[in-house]
N, C-alpha and C positions, 0 to 999 in steps of 0.2 A: 049684553054682547061684550066679550073681552076686548080690552084695548089693544089696538094694533100698533106696534112700534115701527115707525118708518125710519129707515137708515138713509143717511146721506151717502152719496157714491163714495166719498173719501172714507167714511166709516166702514163700509163694506170692504173696500180695498185694503184698508189697514188691518181689518180682521183676517182677511185672506193672507196678507203678508205675514202676520204672526203665525198662522197655521203652517205656512211653508217654512218659516224660520225655525220653528220648534220641531220640525221633522228632520232628525239627524241624517236620514237616508238621502235627503236632497242637498245636504251641505257639501258633499263631495261625491259627485256622480260622474261616470264615464259614459259618453254618448257617441255612437258611431253614425255617420251620415255623410251625405254629399253636400258640398258647399254650393250655395246659390245666392244671388243678389248681394254679392260682396261689394261693400263700399268702404273707402278709406279717405275720410275728409282730412282737412289740414290739422285738425286737433290731434291726429295720430291714433285715434281710436279706430277699431275695426268693427264694422257692423255686417252681419251676414245671417243666413239661415242654414240650418242642417235639415235635410229632407231624405226620406226614403220613399218607398212606393205608396205608403199609406198616410204619412203625416209630415208636418213641417214644424221646426222649432226655431224661434228667433234667438239670436246669440249676439253678444257684445264682448269684445276683448279690449280692455282699456289700454291706453298708451304705455303705462308702466309695465304691462305684461307683454305687449306686442313689440316693444323696442328691441329686445334681444332675440326675436323670433327668427330662426334660421330657415324655416320652411316657407317657401314661396306659395302663398295661398292664391287660389283662383277658382272661378266658378267651375263646377264639375269635378273638383278634386274630392276624393273620398278620404275622410280623416276620422280620428278619434279625439274628442275634446273632453277635458276635465274641468269641472267648475261647480258653481252653486246655482240652484234654481230659485228664482225670486220673481216677484211681480213688479213690473214697471208701472208706477201709479198713474202717470199721465195718460198712457194708452190703455191701461187696465188689462194688460196681457202678461202672461208669464214668459220668462226668457232665461237663457243660460248665460251666466256671467263667467266667461271662460278664463281659466288660469293658465292652462297649458294645452297645446294641440300637437298631435303627432300624425304621421301618415298611417293609414288604416292597416298597412301590412305589419305594423309593430305589434309584438305579442304583449298580452296583458302583464305578464311577469316582468318583462323589460320595462314597460311603462311604470309599473309600481316601483321598480328599482330606481328609475330616473327621478320619479317624484320624491322618493326617500333621500336620494343623493342631494337633490336640490334643497330639500328642507334642512338637512344636516349642515349643508354648506352655508345656508343663511344663518343658522344658529352659531356658526363659527367653529364647528368641530374640526374642520380641515385647515384652519388658519395657521400659517407658517410661524407667526410670532408666539404661539403658545407651545410650540414643540421644544422639548428640553434636550440639552446635550447629553451624550452618553458618558459614563464615568471612565476615566483613564485606566484605572486598575480596580475592577470590581472584585469584591471578596466572594460574593455568591451571585450566580446567574440562575434565574428561574426559567424553566422550560414548560410551556403549555402546548401540548401536542399529544398525539396518540402514543401510548406506551409500546405499541407493536409496529409502528411504522418505520420505514427507512429513514425518514427525516430525523428521528431521534438518534438513530445510530450515527448518522452523518455528523450531527451537532456534537455528540459526545466525542467522537474520534477527533474532530478538528480541534475542539477545546482542549483535550488532553495533550495533543501534539503541540499546541501553541503555548499553553501555560498549565502544566500538570497540577499545580497546587490550588487552582481556583475551584471552588465547590459548585457543583451543579445540582439543582433541586428540581425534580420533576413534579408537576401538578398534572396528572393524567386527565385526558378528556377525549371524548369522541370528537372527530373532526368532520363528520358528515352524518346526515340523518336528522330526524326530527328533534332528538334530544341534544344534538351537538351544540346549538347556540347557548342553551342553558348551562351545559357543562363547561363550555369555554369561559363564559362570564364568571361562573362560580370559581373556576381554577384561578383566574386572574385575581379575584377578590381574596382567595385563601393565601396566595403568595404575598399579596400586599399586606395582609394582616399578620403574616408570620414574622415579619421584621427581619432586617439584616440582608434582604435581597436588594442588590444595587441596580439590576437591569433584568428585564423579562423579555424572552423571545416567545412569540405566539405564532404558530404556523403549521403547515403540513406540506407534503409533496404535491406534485402536479395532479391534474384531473380535469374532468369536464366542468362546464359552467355549473351544472347541477351538483357535482361533487364539492365545489367550492362555495355553495350557496350559504352555508352556515356563517361564513365570514362576510357575507353581504347583508346580514340582518342588523336591525336597529339595536337589538339587545347587545350583541358583541361590540358594535361600534361605540355605544355609550359606556360599556364596561371598560374599554380601552381608554376612552376619554377621561373617565373618572379615576383611573388607576394612578395612585400617587408615585409610582415607580416608573422611570422611563421604559417605554415598550418598543421593541423592534418587531415588525410584522414581516413574516416570510411565508407567503401563501402561494403555492403553486410554482410556476415558472416565471421568468422575467416578463413575459408578455401578459400575464394575468394581473389585473388591478382590481382589488376589492375595496369595500368600505373600510375594512380593517387596515389595509395598507395606507389609505388616505388619512385615517385618524391617528395612526401610530406616530411616535416621535421620529422613527426612522423606518424606511422601507427597504427590505433586502430582496433581491431577485429570487433567491433560493434559501432554504434553511441553512445550507452550508455557508453561504455568504453572510447570513445573520450571525453565525458563530464567529466568523472572522471579524465582524464589526464589534461584537461584544467582548471578545477575549483577546487581549494583546499578546504579542510574542515576547516571551520573557527575555530572550537574548537581546532583542531590540531595546527593551526598557533598560537593561543593564548597560548597554552601550550608550544610551542617551544620558544616563546618570554620569558615566565616565566623561562624556563629552562636556556636560555642564560643569563638572568639577574642573576640567582642564581649562575651559574658558574663564572660569572665575580666577584660577591661578594666574593665567596670562594677563588678565585685566589688572590684577593687583601688582604684578611685576611691572607692568607698563606705567602704572601710576607712580610707583617707587622710582623708576628711571627718570620720569619727568621731574619728580621732586629733587632727585640728586643733581640733575642737570641745572635746575634753577639754583640750587645751593652753590654749585660750582661757579655759576655766573655771578652770583652775589659776592663770593669770596674774591673774584677777580675784578670786581667793579672799581670805579674811581673813588667810591666811597671809602676805600681803605686808606686813601691818602689824607683823609680828614683827621681831625684830632682823635685821640684814643677814646674819648667818651662816646663819640658818634659810632665808632667801631663796636663798642660794647652794646649799644642800642641795637645795631644791626644783627649782632650775633644772638642777642636775646630773642629778637623777632624770628630769626631762622630756627633757633631751638624750639620755639613755640610751634612753628609750622611742622617741624619734624615730629614732635610729640603728638600733635593732632593727627598727622598722617598715620603714625604707628598705631595710635588708638583706634582710628577709623579702620585700618587694615585688620587689627585684631578683632574688632567688633564684627566686621563683614566676614572674616574667616570663621568666627564662631557661629554666625548665622548660617553660612553655607554648610558648615560641618553638621550643625543640628538638623538642617534640612536633609542632608545626605543620610545621616543616621536614621531619621524618621522613615525615609523611603527604604533604606536597607532593612530596618526592623519589619516593615510591612512585607518585604520580599521574604525575609527569614520566617515570618509567621506562617506563610503558605508553602514553605519549602518542605518537601518530603523528608529531608535530613533532620529538620526540627522535630518531626514526629518520631523518627528513630531515636533521637536523643532523649526522649521521654520514656524510653524502655520498650517501645513497640518494635516489631520486626516485620520483615517482608519475606514471605515464603513463595518459592517458585520452583519450577522444574529446571534442571541444569540445561543451560543453553537457550532457555525461553525467557524473554524479558517480561512476559505478562505475569502479574502476581496471582497466586491462587486465592480464591475468595471463599471456598467452601471445601469441607472435608470430602464431599462427594466427588470432587474432581480428581482424586488420587485413589490408588488401590494399594493394599498391603504389599510390601516388597519393593515399591517404587522408591527411587532416590529423589530427594528434594534438596534445595539449597535454602538456608535461612540467613538472610542479610540483616546484620545488626548495625548499630551505629559505628562500631569499630570491628571490622572483620566479618568473616563469613563462615557458616557451619554447613558441612555436607552431611546429610542424614539419610537414613533409610526408614521408611514407614513400616512399623510393625503392626499397627492396628488402626483402624479407621472408626471413629466414633460419630454418633449422630449429631 
């Protein structure tokens, strides 16, 4: 007769616990039911059951989870609970260890988004202290959006108006549909690897919640978080708030507002440089006036009545002060001038006039400020203007090439 193995109750319970723990389907389950037998002892834990017409499930929600619960639980309330199924050894029964609980009317997609949002927030993806400042004067601005959308046209128009010399680099991507999250994440990665991009705008125009769903995916949120370049999110309208908006370094209410955040106004920068230079000049003049006044007081002091040797000592001291002041003034002036020259060089580098100075030219129709970019935009016989670094040529098109 084969030997019969007799298990202790604890051994059987431990075996069943391992079975449940190894079943990944039970580690994160959603259960819908009506609350009954709700108890809330002084420990802060919540004990209750979820029941329907055919079965009952025991539940526990520990104090750490229930502390921030905004939903007022009561017997008879129908809810959806998320948690892990496990066996409670003392009673030998399985129960649901609840992590989150929502009213039963909440949609599953909304519940999943709330769960993802809470998880990313716990990981620190939304933390304010990790968000980076935007550059004052970017050389290149990356755009991640649809190449055919109105959002792209708006961002280009605003950027060209504010600072024509700043380069815009488009990494095209679908902004809705199943492939959109992958394309958006890949576009961010490509711009970051390209180098020389100082800030990136990712976004699209307005739409329904379903239209914006690509920007509420974990893939896009983590791609923005991992991007080494500061990111501005501009998704939908001002009332829309997606995971992309929350992870990005800055959030813009619209794509047009994002372009205004990223691209400064050239005239304002030039005025700021002039203002800084004027403040530096006035500051140096003020210090010189103070030094002259002090020197004048010294020359009129009672010390001049002392013997000639004392006067020489005082004059030597004053001469030293004047030399130090002049040396300081010259050093500060050189530093200010070098700083202004550096900023002026950066402005000159992105100036359209600098491009013309290298032998390039701008061709346009007479009376039209927009430059011609392709030979297909004109016909033989049309008149055009060619703008050089010095002067302008008025020409007539004789032949159009491919």
